[in-house]
C-alpha positions as CSV (number, residue, x, y, z in Angstrom):
1,M,40.9,31.9,113.7
2,N,40.1,33.9,110.5
3,L,37.0,36.0,111.4
4,P,34.5,36.8,108.7
5,P,34.6,40.6,108.0
6,E,31.1,41.1,109.4
7,L,32.1,39.8,112.8
8,R,35.2,41.9,113.2
9,L,34.8,44.6,115.8
10,P,36.7,47.9,116.2
11,D,40.2,47.5,117.6
12,C,39.3,48.8,121.0
13,M,36.5,46.2,121.3
14,E,38.7,43.4,120.0
15,T,41.3,44.1,122.7
16,A,38.7,44.2,125.5
17,L,36.9,41.1,124.3
18,R,40.2,39.1,124.2
19,V,41.1,40.3,127.7
20,F,37.7,39.4,129.1
21,L,37.6,36.0,127.5
22,D,41.1,35.2,128.6
23,R,40.2,36.1,132.2
24,G,37.0,34.2,132.1
25,D,35.2,37.2,133.4
26,I,32.4,37.3,130.8
27,Q,29.6,34.7,130.7
28,Q,28.8,35.0,127.1
29,H,29.5,33.0,123.9
30,E,32.0,34.8,121.7
31,W,30.0,34.3,118.5
32,E,26.8,35.6,120.1
33,L,28.7,38.7,121.3
34,R,30.3,39.4,118.0
35,A,27.0,38.9,116.1
36,F,25.1,41.1,118.6
37,F,27.6,44.0,118.7
38,S,28.1,44.0,115.0
39,K,24.4,44.4,114.6
40,V,24.3,47.2,117.2
41,L,27.1,49.1,115.4
42,N,25.6,48.7,111.9
43,E,21.9,49.1,112.7
44,L,21.1,50.8,116.0
45,K,24.0,53.1,116.7
46,P,22.7,54.0,120.2
47,Q,23.3,57.3,122.0
48,R,22.1,56.2,125.4
49,T,22.4,52.6,126.8
50,V,21.2,51.0,130.1
51,E,22.2,47.6,131.2
52,L,20.4,45.8,134.1
53,G,22.8,43.3,135.7
54,T,26.4,44.4,135.9
55,Y,28.3,41.5,137.5
56,K,32.0,42.2,136.7
57,G,31.1,44.9,134.1
58,C,32.6,43.3,131.0
59,Q,29.5,43.5,129.0
60,A,28.9,47.0,130.2
61,A,32.3,48.1,129.0
62,L,31.6,46.6,125.6
63,L,28.2,48.3,125.5
64,S,29.8,51.6,126.2
65,Q,32.1,51.1,123.3
66,V,29.2,50.9,120.9
67,T,27.3,53.8,122.5
68,E,28.0,57.4,121.4
69,G,26.8,59.0,124.6
70,K,26.4,57.6,128.1
71,T,26.1,54.0,129.3
72,I,24.7,53.2,132.7
73,T,24.9,49.7,134.2
74,V,22.7,48.8,137.2
75,D,23.0,46.0,139.8
76,I,21.7,45.2,143.2
77,D,25.0,43.8,144.4
78,H,28.5,45.2,144.2
79,Y,31.1,43.2,142.4
80,D,34.7,44.0,141.5
81,T,34.5,46.0,138.3
82,S,37.9,47.6,138.5
83,G,39.2,45.3,135.8
84,V,36.9,46.8,133.2
85,I,37.5,50.5,133.9
86,P,40.3,50.9,131.2
87,Y,37.9,49.5,128.6
88,G,34.8,51.6,129.3
89,R,33.8,54.8,127.7
90,N,31.5,57.3,129.4
91,L,30.4,54.4,131.6
92,E,28.7,54.8,135.0
93,F,27.9,52.1,137.6
94,V,24.7,52.4,139.7
95,L,23.9,50.3,142.8
96,T,20.1,49.9,143.0
97,D,17.3,47.4,142.6
98,A,16.0,47.6,139.0
99,R,12.8,45.8,140.0
100,L,11.5,48.6,142.3
101,L,9.2,51.4,141.2
102,G,11.0,54.7,141.2
103,C,14.4,53.2,140.7
104,A,14.6,54.4,137.1
105,E,14.0,58.1,137.8
106,P,17.5,59.1,139.0
107,I,19.1,56.9,136.3
108,M,17.0,58.6,133.5
109,K,18.1,62.0,134.9
110,M,21.7,60.9,134.6
111,L,21.1,59.6,131.1
112,G,19.7,62.8,129.8
113,G,17.2,61.3,127.4
114,P,15.3,58.2,126.4
115,I,17.0,54.8,126.3
116,D,18.1,53.6,122.8
117,L,19.4,50.2,124.0
118,L,18.2,48.4,127.1
119,F,20.1,45.2,127.9
120,I,18.5,43.0,130.6
121,D,20.9,40.4,132.0
122,D,19.8,40.5,135.6
123,G,18.3,38.0,138.0
124,H,16.7,35.8,135.3
125,C,13.7,34.8,137.4
126,Y,10.4,35.0,135.5
127,E,8.9,37.5,138.0
128,D,12.0,39.7,137.8
129,D,11.8,39.8,134.1
130,V,8.1,40.8,134.3
131,S,8.8,43.6,136.8
132,E,11.8,45.0,135.0
133,F,10.1,44.9,131.6
134,K,7.1,46.8,133.0
135,I,9.2,49.5,134.6
136,W,11.8,50.0,131.9
137,K,10.1,49.4,128.6
138,P,8.3,52.8,128.6
139,L,11.7,54.5,128.9
140,V,13.0,53.1,125.6
141,R,12.4,55.3,122.6
142,P,10.3,54.2,119.7
143,G,12.7,52.3,117.4
144,G,15.0,51.4,120.3
145,W,15.9,47.9,121.3
146,I,15.3,45.8,124.5
147,C,17.7,42.9,124.6
148,F,17.8,39.9,126.9
149,H,20.5,37.4,127.7
150,D,19.7,33.7,128.4
151,I,16.7,33.4,126.0
152,N,17.8,29.9,125.0
153,P,15.8,27.2,126.9
154,L,18.8,24.9,126.5
155,A,20.9,27.2,128.5
156,N,19.7,25.5,131.6
157,L,21.9,22.6,130.6
158,G,24.8,24.8,129.4
159,P,28.2,26.0,130.8
160,H,26.9,27.1,134.2
161,G,25.3,23.7,135.1
162,E,21.7,23.1,135.6
163,Q,19.9,26.2,136.7
164,Q,17.0,26.6,139.2
165,A,13.5,26.1,137.9
166,N,12.7,29.8,138.4
167,V,15.5,30.9,136.0
168,Q,13.0,31.4,133.2
169,T,14.1,34.2,130.9
170,A,13.5,31.9,128.0
171,R,9.8,31.5,129.1
172,F,9.4,35.3,129.3
173,W,11.1,35.8,126.0
174,K,8.8,33.3,124.3
175,E,5.7,35.2,125.6
176,L,6.8,38.5,124.1
177,T,4.9,39.3,120.9
178,C,6.8,42.4,119.5
179,P,9.1,42.0,116.5
180,K,12.1,40.1,117.8
181,E,15.3,38.4,116.7
182,E,17.4,35.6,118.3
183,I,21.2,35.2,118.3
184,I,21.9,31.7,119.5
185,A,25.2,29.9,119.0
186,N,24.9,26.3,117.7
187,E,27.2,23.5,116.5
188,T,28.5,25.5,113.6
189,H,30.0,28.0,116.0
190,R,32.3,25.7,117.9
191,A,35.4,27.5,116.6
192,Y,34.5,30.4,118.8
193,R,35.2,30.6,122.5
194,G,32.3,29.4,124.7
195,V,30.3,26.3,125.3
196,V,27.3,25.2,123.2
197,P,24.5,25.4,124.1
198,H,24.8,28.8,125.5
199,G,22.5,31.6,126.7
200,G,21.6,33.3,123.5
201,I,20.8,37.0,123.0
202,G,17.3,38.2,122.1
203,I,16.6,41.6,120.4
204,L,13.1,43.1,120.8
205,R,12.5,46.1,118.6
206,V,10.2,48.6,120.3
């Protein structure tokens, strides 16, 4: 496929993305990822990034490639992330519950400054989104971004089957009133890898 220039990523990211998609280890739509990371590279240029919800670490590795300083990814469960180690840059994995008061303090010490990019791709329950947003939003610098995966309400009928009724990131996203932008693959993006409808990525500008 001939990629439009604006969706071509640096060589290190192209290599990682191809590996992750070939292995089926990343639960994201290719076009959504390309559009999102291109925007991060061109507009935000983060120094410090935090991801909530590691899973196998593929997205964390890609986030670390667009972050000049440190990237920290957080999860309550331990998954096999060994396959992404060669593709990460200044990337650290932390095992803790991002919904608990006080959980952010040691992470912020490790980070060494306010968060530029916070990516929430965690439990997806409405109550979890509310808790994490309340805890982590104050730690994002003015002008930083808070991003969510699975903002598309049609994702409940997407590639992972029908989800439980409490998987409601789309509901929480709709309620947010700050300036925000949606990156959601549609029928025009079928040439890219991934099933449509997919989760979508939301960008909230702090």
